[in-house]
Every structure is written in structure tokens, then in C-alpha cells.
C-alpha positions as CSV (number, residue, x, y, z in Angstrom):
1,M,95.2,81.5,86.3
2,A,96.5,79.9,89.3
3,K,95.8,81.2,92.8
4,F,98.6,81.7,95.5
5,M,98.8,82.6,99.1
6,F,101.8,84.7,100.2
7,H,102.2,85.1,103.9
8,G,104.8,86.1,106.1
9,S,106.3,88.7,108.6
10,Y,107.9,92.1,108.3
11,T,111.6,92.6,109.5
12,A,112.3,95.8,111.3
13,S,112.8,97.8,108.0
14,G,109.6,96.2,106.6
15,A,107.4,97.2,109.5
16,A,109.0,100.8,109.3
17,G,108.0,101.0,105.6
18,V,104.2,99.9,106.5
19,L,104.2,102.8,109.1
20,K,105.5,105.2,106.4
21,D,103.4,104.0,103.6
22,G,100.3,103.0,105.2
23,G,98.0,99.9,104.2
24,S,96.7,102.1,101.1
25,G,100.3,102.8,100.2
26,R,101.4,99.1,100.4
27,M,98.3,98.0,98.4
28,K,99.3,100.4,95.4
29,A,102.6,98.6,95.6
30,L,101.2,95.0,95.8
31,D,99.0,95.7,93.0
32,A,101.9,97.0,90.8
33,L,103.8,94.0,91.8
34,A,101.3,91.4,91.0
35,A,100.7,93.1,87.6
36,S,104.4,93.1,86.6
37,V,104.2,89.3,86.4
38,G,100.8,89.4,84.8
39,G,98.8,88.7,87.9
40,S,96.4,90.6,90.3
41,I,95.7,90.8,93.8
42,E,92.6,89.1,95.1
43,S,92.7,89.9,98.9
44,A,95.2,91.2,101.2
45,Y,95.0,91.3,104.9
46,W,97.3,92.4,107.7
47,A,97.1,90.2,110.7
48,L,98.1,90.0,114.3
49,G,100.2,86.8,115.3
50,T,103.0,84.9,114.1
51,E,102.2,86.2,110.5
52,D,101.8,89.8,109.6
53,F,100.0,89.5,106.2
54,Y,98.1,87.2,104.0
55,I,97.6,88.1,100.3
56,T,95.9,86.0,97.9
57,V,97.2,86.5,94.2
58,E,96.1,85.1,90.7
59,L,98.9,84.6,88.7
60,P,99.7,82.9,85.4
61,D,101.8,80.1,86.8
62,N,104.1,79.0,89.4
63,K,107.2,80.6,87.8
64,A,105.6,84.1,88.3
65,A,104.8,83.2,91.9
66,A,108.4,82.2,92.4
67,A,109.7,85.3,90.6
68,L,107.2,87.4,92.9
69,S,108.5,85.5,96.1
70,L,112.2,85.8,95.2
71,T,112.0,89.5,94.5
72,V,110.2,90.2,97.5
73,A,112.5,88.1,99.7
74,A,115.5,89.9,98.4
75,S,114.4,93.1,99.5
76,G,115.0,92.3,103.1
77,A,111.9,93.8,104.2
78,V,109.7,90.4,104.6
79,R,110.2,86.9,105.5
80,I,107.7,85.4,102.9
81,S,106.2,82.0,102.4
82,T,104.2,81.0,99.4
83,A,101.3,78.2,99.0
84,E,99.5,77.3,95.7
85,L,95.8,77.1,96.4
86,F,93.2,74.8,95.0
87,S,89.6,75.2,94.5
88,A,86.9,72.4,95.3
89,A,86.9,71.7,91.6
90,D,90.8,71.3,91.4
91,V,90.6,69.0,94.3
92,D,88.0,66.8,92.6
93,E,90.3,66.7,89.5
94,I,93.3,65.8,91.8
95,A,91.3,63.0,93.6
96,S,90.4,61.4,90.4
97,R,93.8,60.8,89.2
98,R,95.0,57.3,89.9
99,V,98.7,57.2,90.9
100,T,100.8,54.1,91.3
101,Y,102.9,54.1,94.4
102,R,104.7,51.8,96.7
103,A,105.6,53.1,100.3
104,P,109.2,52.6,101.3
105,G,109.8,49.1,102.6
106,A,106.4,47.8,101.4
């Protein structure tokens, strides 16, 4: 399974929903959301600052991540961003691949 980080900020309606549901209520909704695309929540944190939440999710692939992100964004409750995460072993494999590239104008 691939790992993804979802982070973002609540709109006014999203913040009102968190006040109504509480953190535990939102976790139940997040667990159901991830499960609906074959994934699971690894960690979820609410935060102070420009981002209101950081959620790490294991998902089958990037299409599942895109479906999740699109569905959440369409709700209008949050502004969400997605990043695929890589382990140290993943980075070792990535770094071992030799790629041919010519910079523009080189």
C-alpha cells in the first residue's frame, strides 16, 4: 500500500462541523472514508497554524488518493492538499534509478 499525507484547512462550515461532531466523531468519519477506497488511517492530527489538520493514510494507489481528495474537496468543508509519502527504502530505490536528462538550453 502507498502512503499519502492529506493536509488542509477548514472552511467556516467545516469548522462548524468539527465543533458539532468533535474529534472522535471526525475520526469515525475519516476511518469510513479511507475504508471506502480500500485504505486505512495511519495517523490524524489537528493543528494550529495555516493548516488545521494532517492525516496520514495508507491507500491502494494514487487513484484512490485522488478519489478521496476530490470527494472531500467537493464537500466545500475543507481546502485539501495531498502528497505521496516515501520511506527511506523507497528513496534508496528511487536514487538507484539512473535517468537520462538534458536541462533546457544545455
